[in-house]
C-alpha positions in Angstrom: 29.9 107.6 149.0 33.0 105.9 149.6 31.2 102.1 149.2 29.6 103.7 146.2 32.9 104.4 144.4 34.2 102.0 145.1 31.5 99.5 143.7 30.5 101.6 141.1 34.5 101.0 139.8 34.3 97.2 140.9 30.8 97.1 138.5 32.9 98.8 135.2 36.4 96.6 135.9 34.4 93.2 135.8 31.8 95.1 132.2 34.8 95.8 130.8 36.7 91.8 131.6 34.1 90.5 130.6 34.1 88.2 127.3 31.8 89.3 124.4 29.7 86.7 122.5 31.4 85.3 119.8 30.2 84.3 116.0 31.2 81.0 114.2 30.0 80.8 110.2 30.1 76.8 109.1 29.9 75.8 105.3 29.3 72.3 107.1 28.9 70.0 110.3 30.4 67.2 110.2 29.2 66.0 113.8 27.3 67.1 117.0 27.4 65.9 120.8 24.5 68.0 123.5 25.7 66.6 126.6 23.8 67.9 129.9 25.9 70.7 129.9 28.7 70.6 127.7 28.8 71.1 124.1 30.7 69.9 120.9 30.5 71.0 117.8 32.9 70.2 115.0 33.2 71.2 111.2 34.6 73.5 108.2 34.4 77.2 109.1 33.3 79.7 105.7 36.9 80.2 104.4 39.0 77.3 106.0 39.8 74.2 105.0 40.6 72.1 108.2 37.9 71.0 110.2 37.2 72.7 113.7 35.5 71.6 116.7 33.8 74.1 119.0 33.4 72.6 122.0 31.4 75.4 125.2 29.9 75.1 128.3 25.8 75.6 128.1 24.3 76.9 131.5 21.0 76.8 130.4 18.8 74.4 132.8 16.2 72.2 132.2 13.4 74.2 131.7 15.0 76.9 129.9 17.0 74.5 127.0 15.1 77.0 124.0 18.3 78.2 122.6 19.5 75.1 122.5 16.4 72.5 121.1 15.7 74.2 118.9 19.7 74.1 117.4 19.2 70.9 116.9 17.4 69.9 113.8 19.1 73.2 112.1 22.6 71.1 113.4 20.6 67.4 111.9 19.7 69.7 107.9 23.4 70.7 108.4 24.8 66.8 108.4 22.1 65.9 106.5 22.4 68.4 103.5 26.7 68.7 103.1 26.9 72.1 100.8 23.5 73.1 100.8 23.7 75.7 103.9 25.3 77.8 105.7 25.7 77.5 109.3 25.5 80.8 111.7 25.8 80.3 115.6 26.6 82.5 117.9 28.0 81.4 122.0 28.7 83.2 124.7 31.7 81.6 125.6 32.5 83.7 129.7 31.8 80.5 132.3 29.1 82.1 134.2 26.8 83.2 131.3 24.9 80.9 129.0 26.1 79.5 126.4 24.5 78.9 123.2 22.5 82.3 122.3 21.8 81.8 118.8 22.1 78.7 115.6 20.6 79.6 112.3 21.1 78.3 108.8 21.5 80.4 105.5 21.0 79.5 102.2 24.3 79.7 99.9 24.3 80.8 96.9 
């Protein structure tokens, strides 16, 4: 019985320490690099005036890179048509998690 209580306490402690996914909204994107595992994106966040560079590790393997692969056309559109869209990007900063969760475009008003 003591072992199971310890396991539950350990699980609760580790799950509360895990970082939550982070969402960003970019007004523009000026650069992105997709490495084997490292992704870097530079652009202007909504409401900001200076460029921000995000770098995160994407732990998806070659067969399961669909979130990153689907983001490539979105990122290219942001670079090719500046000022027309907002980029909504969600990443998981926890080192052992997948990394890129989602990306999408929103037409500016």
